[in-house]
C-alpha positions in Angstrom: -1.8 1.2 11.3 -0.6 3.1 8.4 -1.6 6.6 7.7 -1.1 6.1 3.8 -4.0 6.4 1.5 -4.9 2.9 0.3 -6.6 2.3 -3.3 -8.5 -1.3 -3.1 -10.3 -3.2 -5.5 -11.3 -6.5 -6.9 -8.8 -8.1 -10.0 -10.8 -10.9 -12.2 -7.2 -11.3 -13.6 -5.5 -12.0 -10.4 -8.8 -13.2 -8.6 -7.8 -11.3 -5.6 -8.3 -8.1 -4.1 -5.4 -5.7 -4.9 -4.0 -2.6 -2.7 -2.1 0.1 -4.2 -0.3 2.7 -2.1 0.1 5.6 -4.5 2.2 7.6 -1.9 5.0 5.0 -1.6 6.0 4.2 -5.5 5.9 0.4 -6.2 4.0 -0.2 -3.0 1.3 -2.7 -3.7 -0.3 -6.0 -1.9 -3.0 -8.3 -2.6 -5.1 -11.0 -0.8 -8.0 -13.4 -1.2 -10.5 -11.3 0.8 -10.4 -7.6 1.2 -9.2 -7.7 5.0 -6.3 -10.1 4.1 -5.1 -7.6 1.4 -5.3 -4.6 3.9 -3.4 -6.7 6.3 -0.8 -7.5 3.7 -0.8 -4.1 2.7 0.2 -2.8 5.9 3.1 -5.3 6.4 4.2 -4.0 2.8 4.0 -0.5 3.8 6.1 -1.3 6.9 9.0 -2.9 4.9 8.9 -0.2 2.3 9.5 2.5 5.0 12.0 0.2 6.8 13.8 -0.4 3.2 13.8 3.2 2.5 15.1 4.2 5.8 18.1 1.4 5.5 19.0 3.3 2.3 18.7 6.6 3.6 15.9 7.6 1.1 13.2 10.1 1.6 10.2 8.7 3.1 6.9 10.9 1.9 4.5 12.3 4.6 1.1 11.0 4.2 -1.0 13.4 2.4 -4.5 12.2 3.1 -7.2 11.7 0.3 -5.9 12.1 -2.8 -8.4 14.3 -5.1 -8.0 12.0 -8.0 -8.8 8.6 -5.9 
């Protein structure tokens, strides 16, 4: 399980739950249910980290709860 912060909300436009991972630029996922969206986010977070490692890019340390979230 990821230790990154996830912001989860319902999108009427997409008719899905959206998950944003603010600590990892561009990292987002969605799902028809809350649980599905979180599961998809866990997969995308790991893929984001794997790609960053392959490209020798820095991987941010999880910061925990952000003040504005």
